[in-house]
TIVEX-350494 format. One record per residue (C-alpha): residue number from 1; residue in three letters; chain; z, x, y. Coordinates in Angstrom, 3 decimals, m for minus. Layout:
BEGIN
<bagu NUM; "ALA"; "A"; <Z; X; Y>>
...
This chain:
BEGIN
<bagu 1; "MET"; "A"; <72.263; 65.109; m148.484>>
<bagu 2; "ASP"; "A"; <68.904; 63.364; m148.842>>
<bagu 3; "TYR"; "A"; <67.221; 64.531; m145.622>>
<bagu 4; "GLU"; "A"; <64.163; 62.330; m146.029>>
<bagu 5; "GLU"; "A"; <66.243; 59.178; m146.442>>
<bagu 6; "GLU"; "A"; <68.474; 60.108; m143.488>>
<bagu 7; "GLN"; "A"; <65.493; 60.621; m141.232>>
<bagu 8; "ASN"; "A"; <63.685; 57.449; m142.290>>
<bagu 9; "GLN"; "A"; <66.821; 55.354; m141.801>>
<bagu 10; "GLU"; "A"; <67.411; 56.765; m138.336>>
<bagu 11; "LEU"; "A"; <63.798; 56.192; m137.323>>
<bagu 12; "GLU"; "A"; <64.039; 52.536; m138.386>>
<bagu 13; "VAL"; "A"; <67.220; 52.071; m136.331>>
<bagu 14; "LEU"; "A"; <65.630; 53.676; m133.277>>
<bagu 15; "GLU"; "A"; <62.552; 51.446; m133.597>>
<bagu 16; "SER"; "A"; <64.816; 48.383; m133.536>>
<bagu 17; "ILE"; "A"; <66.704; 49.667; m130.449>>
<bagu 18; "TYR"; "A"; <63.564; 50.778; m128.574>>
<bagu 19; "PRO"; "A"; <60.835; 48.388; m129.773>>
<bagu 20; "ASP"; "A"; <58.617; 48.958; m126.713>>
<bagu 21; "GLU"; "A"; <59.732; 52.430; m125.683>>
<bagu 22; "LEU"; "A"; <59.312; 54.275; m129.003>>
<bagu 23; "GLU"; "A"; <55.980; 55.541; m130.305>>
<bagu 24; "VAL"; "A"; <55.722; 57.113; m133.768>>
<bagu 25; "ILE"; "A"; <53.294; 60.022; m133.790>>
<bagu 26; "LYS"; "A"; <53.874; 61.001; m137.412>>
<bagu 27; "ARG"; "A"; <56.051; 59.057; m139.828>>
<bagu 28; "LYS"; "A"; <55.676; 61.156; m142.979>>
<bagu 29; "TYR"; "A"; <58.536; 63.464; m143.970>>
<bagu 30; "PRO"; "A"; <59.034; 66.397; m143.392>>
<bagu 31; "GLU"; "A"; <56.981; 66.256; m140.191>>
<bagu 32; "ILE"; "A"; <58.451; 63.172; m138.520>>
<bagu 33; "HIS"; "A"; <57.461; 63.139; m134.873>>
<bagu 34; "PHE"; "A"; <58.043; 60.384; m132.300>>
<bagu 35; "LEU"; "A"; <58.290; 59.777; m128.534>>
<bagu 36; "VAL"; "A"; <60.767; 57.640; m126.613>>
<bagu 37; "SER"; "A"; <60.171; 56.664; m122.988>>
<bagu 38; "LEU"; "A"; <63.513; 56.163; m121.228>>
<bagu 39; "LYS"; "A"; <63.429; 54.042; m118.091>>
<bagu 40; "LEU"; "A"; <65.979; 55.348; m115.585>>
<bagu 41; "GLU"; "A"; <68.242; 52.970; m113.704>>
<bagu 42; "LEU"; "A"; <68.702; 54.887; m110.478>>
<bagu 43; "PRO"; "A"; <71.906; 54.344; m108.467>>
<bagu 44; "LEU"; "A"; <70.554; 52.618; m105.349>>
<bagu 45; "ASP"; "A"; <72.049; 49.555; m103.687>>
<bagu 46; "ASP"; "A"; <68.511; 48.333; m103.032>>
<bagu 47; "PRO"; "A"; <66.121; 49.473; m105.820>>
<bagu 48; "SER"; "A"; <63.212; 47.824; m103.971>>
<bagu 49; "LEU"; "A"; <63.190; 50.834; m101.636>>
<bagu 50; "LEU"; "A"; <61.673; 52.937; m104.413>>
<bagu 51; "THR"; "A"; <57.906; 53.291; m104.502>>
<bagu 52; "ASN"; "A"; <57.914; 54.681; m108.057>>
<bagu 53; "GLU"; "A"; <59.414; 53.759; m111.395>>
<bagu 54; "TYR"; "A"; <60.964; 56.757; m113.162>>
<bagu 55; "HIS"; "A"; <60.870; 57.473; m116.891>>
<bagu 56; "ILE"; "A"; <61.814; 60.465; m119.011>>
<bagu 57; "GLU"; "A"; <59.608; 60.902; m122.050>>
<bagu 58; "VAL"; "A"; <61.593; 62.472; m124.892>>
<bagu 59; "ASP"; "A"; <59.546; 64.125; m127.636>>
<bagu 60; "PHE"; "A"; <61.375; 64.485; m130.997>>
<bagu 61; "HIS"; "A"; <60.268; 66.732; m133.861>>
<bagu 62; "LEU"; "A"; <62.648; 66.459; m136.819>>
<bagu 63; "PRO"; "A"; <62.904; 69.632; m138.944>>
<bagu 64; "ALA"; "A"; <62.976; 69.263; m142.730>>
<bagu 65; "ASN"; "A"; <66.757; 69.727; m142.961>>
<bagu 66; "TYR"; "A"; <67.666; 67.463; m140.038>>
<bagu 67; "PRO"; "A"; <70.432; 66.416; m139.282>>
<bagu 68; "GLU"; "A"; <71.913; 69.704; m140.496>>
<bagu 69; "GLU"; "A"; <69.544; 71.353; m138.019>>
<bagu 70; "ALA"; "A"; <69.042; 70.114; m134.455>>
<bagu 71; "PRO"; "A"; <65.771; 68.344; m133.613>>
<bagu 72; "GLN"; "A"; <63.179; 70.019; m131.425>>
<bagu 73; "ILE"; "A"; <63.171; 68.139; m128.131>>
<bagu 74; "GLY"; "A"; <60.580; 68.101; m125.352>>
<bagu 75; "LEU"; "A"; <61.235; 66.462; m121.981>>
<bagu 76; "ARG"; "A"; <58.666; 65.159; m119.520>>
<bagu 77; "PRO"; "A"; <59.357; 63.133; m116.354>>
<bagu 78; "ILE"; "A"; <56.931; 60.324; m115.520>>
<bagu 79; "GLU"; "A"; <56.581; 58.547; m112.167>>
<bagu 80; "THR"; "A"; <54.700; 55.253; m112.079>>
<bagu 81; "PRO"; "A"; <53.725; 53.823; m108.645>>
<bagu 82; "LEU"; "A"; <55.180; 50.404; m107.889>>
<bagu 83; "VAL"; "A"; <53.310; 49.753; m104.616>>
<bagu 84; "ASP"; "A"; <49.539; 49.327; m104.551>>
<bagu 85; "GLU"; "A"; <47.357; 51.028; m101.952>>
<bagu 86; "ILE"; "A"; <46.957; 47.958; m99.705>>
<bagu 87; "GLU"; "A"; <50.704; 47.344; m99.469>>
<bagu 88; "SER"; "A"; <51.270; 51.042; m98.791>>
<bagu 89; "GLU"; "A"; <48.823; 50.986; m95.860>>
<bagu 90; "ALA"; "A"; <50.524; 47.879; m94.462>>
<bagu 91; "GLN"; "A"; <53.875; 49.648; m94.554>>
<bagu 92; "GLU"; "A"; <52.402; 52.610; m92.658>>
<bagu 93; "GLU"; "A"; <51.047; 50.297; m89.939>>
<bagu 94; "GLU"; "A"; <54.532; 48.844; m89.440>>
<bagu 95; "GLN"; "A"; <55.972; 52.232; m88.455>>
<bagu 96; "GLU"; "A"; <58.488; 51.801; m85.650>>
<bagu 97; "TYR"; "A"; <59.596; 54.229; m82.948>>
<bagu 98; "ASP"; "A"; <62.829; 54.643; m80.993>>
<bagu 99; "ASP"; "A"; <63.237; 54.680; m77.184>>
<bagu 100; "HIS"; "A"; <62.377; 58.381; m77.067>>
<bagu 101; "GLY"; "A"; <59.135; 58.074; m79.045>>
<bagu 102; "ASN"; "A"; <60.572; 59.436; m82.296>>
<bagu 103; "LYS"; "A"; <59.638; 57.822; m85.600>>
<bagu 104; "ILE"; "A"; <62.371; 55.618; m87.010>>
<bagu 105; "VAL"; "A"; <62.778; 56.952; m90.548>>
<bagu 106; "SER"; "A"; <64.058; 54.680; m93.281>>
<bagu 107; "ARG"; "A"; <66.845; 56.892; m94.559>>
<bagu 108; "LEU"; "A"; <67.223; 55.353; m98.002>>
<bagu 109; "HIS"; "A"; <63.494; 54.892; m98.559>>
<bagu 110; "ASP"; "A"; <62.547; 58.398; m97.481>>
<bagu 111; "ASN"; "A"; <65.307; 60.219; m99.319>>
<bagu 112; "ALA"; "A"; <65.066; 58.277; m102.563>>
<bagu 113; "ASN"; "A"; <61.325; 58.844; m102.947>>
<bagu 114; "SER"; "A"; <61.531; 62.546; m102.157>>
<bagu 115; "ILE"; "A"; <63.513; 63.232; m105.348>>
<bagu 116; "HIS"; "A"; <61.479; 64.378; m108.362>>
<bagu 117; "PHE"; "A"; <62.769; 65.269; m111.810>>
<bagu 118; "ASP"; "A"; <60.360; 68.102; m112.676>>
<bagu 119; "SER"; "A"; <62.652; 70.789; m111.301>>
<bagu 120; "TYR"; "A"; <65.604; 69.378; m113.249>>
<bagu 121; "MET"; "A"; <64.020; 69.507; m116.730>>
<bagu 122; "PRO"; "A"; <64.929; 73.144; m117.587>>
<bagu 123; "GLU"; "A"; <68.558; 72.504; m116.664>>
<bagu 124; "LEU"; "A"; <68.568; 69.246; m118.620>>
<bagu 125; "GLN"; "A"; <67.176; 71.031; m121.683>>
<bagu 126; "MET"; "A"; <70.127; 73.433; m121.602>>
<bagu 127; "GLN"; "A"; <72.595; 70.583; m121.127>>
<bagu 128; "ILE"; "A"; <71.266; 68.805; m124.221>>
<bagu 129; "GLU"; "A"; <71.544; 71.954; m126.323>>
<bagu 130; "GLU"; "A"; <75.127; 72.430; m125.120>>
<bagu 131; "HIS"; "A"; <75.845; 68.778; m125.889>>
<bagu 132; "ILE"; "A"; <74.761; 69.245; m129.513>>
<bagu 133; "GLN"; "A"; <77.014; 72.274; m129.937>>
<bagu 134; "ASP"; "A"; <80.031; 71.081; m127.951>>
<bagu 135; "ASP"; "A"; <80.161; 67.617; m129.543>>
<bagu 136; "MET"; "A"; <79.480; 69.007; m133.031>>
<bagu 137; "LEU"; "A"; <76.599; 66.616; m133.653>>
<bagu 138; "LEU"; "A"; <75.067; 68.730; m136.390>>
<bagu 139; "GLY"; "A"; <75.348; 67.014; m139.752>>
<bagu 140; "MET"; "A"; <75.037; 63.481; m138.364>>
<bagu 141; "GLN"; "A"; <72.244; 61.332; m136.989>>
<bagu 142; "MET"; "A"; <72.136; 62.311; m133.328>>
<bagu 143; "CYS"; "A"; <68.882; 61.081; m131.742>>
<bagu 144; "PHE"; "A"; <70.401; 57.939; m130.223>>
<bagu 145; "ALA"; "A"; <73.367; 59.893; m128.820>>
<bagu 146; "LEU"; "A"; <70.986; 62.444; m127.322>>
<bagu 147; "LEU"; "A"; <68.841; 59.742; m125.723>>
<bagu 148; "ALA"; "A"; <71.903; 58.143; m124.130>>
<bagu 149; "SER"; "A"; <73.039; 61.552; m122.886>>
<bagu 150; "ILE"; "A"; <69.612; 62.367; m121.405>>
<bagu 151; "LYS"; "A"; <69.517; 59.061; m119.527>>
<bagu 152; "ASP"; "A"; <73.051; 59.534; m118.213>>
<bagu 153; "HIS"; "A"; <72.417; 63.131; m117.103>>
<bagu 154; "CYS"; "A"; <69.241; 62.166; m115.231>>
<bagu 155; "GLU"; "A"; <70.836; 59.269; m113.380>>
<bagu 156; "THR"; "A"; <73.847; 61.393; m112.436>>
<bagu 157; "TRP"; "A"; <71.586; 64.204; m111.205>>
<bagu 158; "PHE"; "A"; <69.593; 61.752; m109.086>>
<bagu 159; "ALA"; "A"; <72.807; 60.441; m107.489>>
<bagu 160; "GLU"; "A"; <73.895; 63.993; m106.631>>
<bagu 161; "GLN"; "A"; <70.524; 64.875; m105.082>>
<bagu 162; "PHE"; "A"; <70.460; 61.621; m103.146>>
<bagu 163; "GLU"; "A"; <73.915; 62.302; m101.701>>
<bagu 164; "LYS"; "A"; <72.857; 65.805; m100.599>>
<bagu 165; "LEU"; "A"; <69.782; 64.423; m98.846>>
<bagu 166; "GLU"; "A"; <71.841; 61.730; m97.151>>
<bagu 167; "LYS"; "A"; <74.249; 64.300; m95.738>>
<bagu 168; "GLU"; "A"; <71.369; 66.476; m94.534>>
<bagu 169; "HIS"; "A"; <69.699; 63.452; m92.948>>
<bagu 170; "GLU"; "A"; <72.905; 62.537; m91.118>>
<bagu 171; "ARG"; "A"; <73.219; 66.104; m89.846>>
<bagu 172; "GLU"; "A"; <69.634; 66.047; m88.524>>
<bagu 173; "LEU"; "A"; <70.230; 62.724; m86.775>>
<bagu 174; "GLN"; "A"; <73.339; 64.093; m85.076>>
<bagu 175; "GLU"; "A"; <71.435; 67.193; m83.940>>
<bagu 176; "ARG"; "A"; <68.610; 65.039; m82.588>>
<bagu 177; "GLU"; "A"; <71.080; 62.827; m80.737>>
<bagu 178; "LYS"; "A"; <72.780; 65.865; m79.185>>
<bagu 179; "GLU"; "A"; <69.393; 67.223; m78.099>>
<bagu 180; "GLU"; "A"; <68.486; 63.922; m76.444>>
<bagu 181; "GLN"; "A"; <71.837; 63.882; m74.640>>
<bagu 182; "ARG"; "A"; <71.252; 67.421; m73.374>>
<bagu 183; "LYS"; "A"; <67.929; 66.309; m71.856>>
<bagu 184; "PHE"; "A"; <69.675; 63.663; m69.758>>
<bagu 185; "LEU"; "A"; <72.801; 65.617; m68.899>>
<bagu 186; "GLY"; "A"; <70.995; 68.760; m67.773>>
<bagu 187; "THR"; "A"; <72.836; 71.986; m66.972>>
<bagu 188; "PRO"; "A"; <76.316; 71.602; m65.400>>
<bagu 189; "VAL"; "A"; <76.491; 73.118; m61.878>>
<bagu 190; "THR"; "A"; <79.344; 75.532; m61.158>>
<bagu 191; "PRO"; "A"; <79.972; 77.579; m57.981>>
<bagu 192; "LYS"; "A"; <78.761; 80.667; m59.800>>
<bagu 193; "SER"; "A"; <75.576; 79.038; m61.136>>
<bagu 194; "PHE"; "A"; <74.837; 77.555; m57.695>>
<bagu 195; "LEU"; "A"; <75.131; 80.957; m55.975>>
<bagu 196; "THR"; "A"; <72.901; 82.498; m58.626>>
<bagu 197; "TRP"; "A"; <70.313; 79.761; m58.114>>
<bagu 198; "ARG"; "A"; <70.558; 80.021; m54.302>>
<bagu 199; "THR"; "A"; <70.016; 83.791; m54.346>>
<bagu 200; "LYS"; "A"; <67.032; 83.462; m56.676>>
<bagu 201; "PHE"; "A"; <65.574; 80.616; m54.627>>
<bagu 202; "ARG"; "A"; <65.829; 82.578; m51.375>>
<bagu 203; "GLU"; "A"; <64.253; 85.642; m52.992>>
<bagu 204; "GLU"; "A"; <61.359; 83.684; m54.503>>
<bagu 205; "ASN"; "A"; <60.627; 81.903; m51.220>>
<bagu 206; "LYS"; "A"; <61.277; 85.023; m49.066>>
<bagu 207; "ILE"; "A"; <63.635; 83.056; m46.850>>
<bagu 208; "ASP"; "A"; <65.659; 86.085; m45.760>>
<bagu 209; "GLU"; "A"; <62.453; 87.894; m44.795>>
<bagu 210; "ARG"; "A"; <61.226; 84.936; m42.757>>
<bagu 211; "ASP"; "A"; <64.581; 84.644; m40.998>>
<bagu 212; "ALA"; "A"; <64.458; 88.335; m40.086>>
<bagu 213; "ASN"; "A"; <60.958; 87.939; m38.673>>
<bagu 214; "ARG"; "A"; <62.041; 84.977; m36.595>>
<bagu 215; "ARG"; "A"; <64.988; 86.854; m35.163>>
<bagu 216; "ALA"; "A"; <62.726; 89.786; m34.314>>
<bagu 217; "LEU"; "A"; <60.354; 87.496; m32.435>>
<bagu 218; "MET"; "A"; <63.218; 85.914; m30.522>>
<bagu 219; "HIS"; "A"; <64.593; 89.287; m29.368>>
<bagu 220; "HIS"; "A"; <61.383; 91.197; m28.652>>
<bagu 221; "GLY"; "A"; <59.002; 88.616; m27.388>>
<bagu 222; "ARG"; "A"; <59.304; 85.445; m25.348>>
<bagu 223; "LEU"; "A"; <57.784; 82.300; m26.797>>
<bagu 224; "THR"; "A"; <56.939; 79.058; m25.065>>
<bagu 225; "GLY"; "A"; <59.111; 76.048; m25.692>>
<bagu 226; "ARG"; "A"; <56.283; 74.480; m27.674>>
<bagu 227; "GLN"; "A"; <55.960; 77.602; m29.887>>
<bagu 228; "ILE"; "A"; <59.698; 77.747; m30.405>>
<bagu 229; "PHE"; "A"; <59.732; 74.087; m31.426>>
<bagu 230; "GLU"; "A"; <56.685; 74.356; m33.723>>
<bagu 231; "GLN"; "A"; <57.992; 77.474; m35.476>>
<bagu 232; "GLY"; "A"; <61.476; 76.044; m35.918>>
<bagu 233; "LEU"; "A"; <63.082; 78.675; m33.712>>
<bagu 234; "ALA"; "A"; <64.701; 76.330; m31.238>>
<bagu 235; "GLY"; "A"; <68.073; 76.513; m32.924>>
<bagu 236; "ASP"; "A"; <68.122; 80.303; m32.799>>
<bagu 237; "GLU"; "A"; <66.871; 80.436; m29.214>>
<bagu 238; "GLU"; "A"; <69.407; 77.936; m27.931>>
<bagu 239; "GLU"; "A"; <72.167; 80.326; m28.917>>
<bagu 240; "GLU"; "A"; <70.766; 83.008; m26.567>>
<bagu 241; "GLU"; "A"; <69.604; 80.852; m23.581>>
<bagu 242; "PRO"; "A"; <73.139; 80.290; m22.103>>
<bagu 243; "ALA"; "A"; <73.669; 84.061; m21.811>>
<bagu 244; "GLU"; "A"; <70.328; 84.492; m20.010>>
<bagu 245; "GLU"; "A"; <71.129; 81.669; m17.574>>
<bagu 246; "VAL"; "A"; <74.511; 83.235; m16.730>>
<bagu 247; "ALA"; "A"; <72.794; 86.569; m15.990>>
<bagu 248; "GLN"; "A"; <70.252; 84.873; m13.702>>
<bagu 249; "LEU"; "A"; <72.971; 83.000; m11.790>>
<bagu 250; "SER"; "A"; <74.934; 86.244; m11.293>>
<bagu 251; "THR"; "A"; <71.847; 87.950; m9.807>>
<bagu 252; "LYS"; "A"; <71.237; 85.075; m7.376>>
<bagu 253; "LEU"; "A"; <74.852; 85.100; m6.216>>
<bagu 254; "LYS"; "A"; <74.741; 88.845; m5.491>>
<bagu 255; "LYS"; "A"; <71.567; 88.454; m3.439>>
<bagu 256; "SER"; "A"; <73.035; 85.608; m1.404>>
<bagu 257; "LEU"; "A"; <76.041; 87.746; m0.560>>
């Protein structure tokens, strides 16, 4: 196999497929080195929600005996802002709030832009190496197949991360809704909880102690009608006045006889 011819032919094909995305760093065999910037087509119903454009820069170094030996591949994610600073500030000023004062979060917008590919690169590197071995690519021109695989893996990974964030967001919304409902519903009152509250209330306000003092005053000392009324003792005193009147009437009757 003429390795130099194989590599030059493949590089020409790649340049025709990726005229704007491919950059040749070194064209001379046996040190052929080039970069390809893959634009990712992320699985969103409304791509305009994204504030960044995502690319994966793939760095190829072809060894002298490529394609019998796998190329050395470097991976670097690139995020390019799509919204300028003025538009971003305008979006922040348009922040809306719900009836309870909570920020209304754009679920798709927030989740989509919180996903970054840096953490995925080590895993992707392993997947590409496995792809070369499992699909038996050694011995044939493989750069285009690897580029297609890298793009597909990244877009699939993004979809999986997005779905996880969506589920977590839904769970948080449900928890927030339950919390708001608890604020309005309060604590259900049962006979047991009412008695517990009543006992605590009477202890904190020393109601039993005040009642005992009032009863002591009624039994051991006479108060004027005005004092009884002002101190709220009239109800207690009225219960004892009929007995006193009966005793007085009995005494008068005995004297008259």
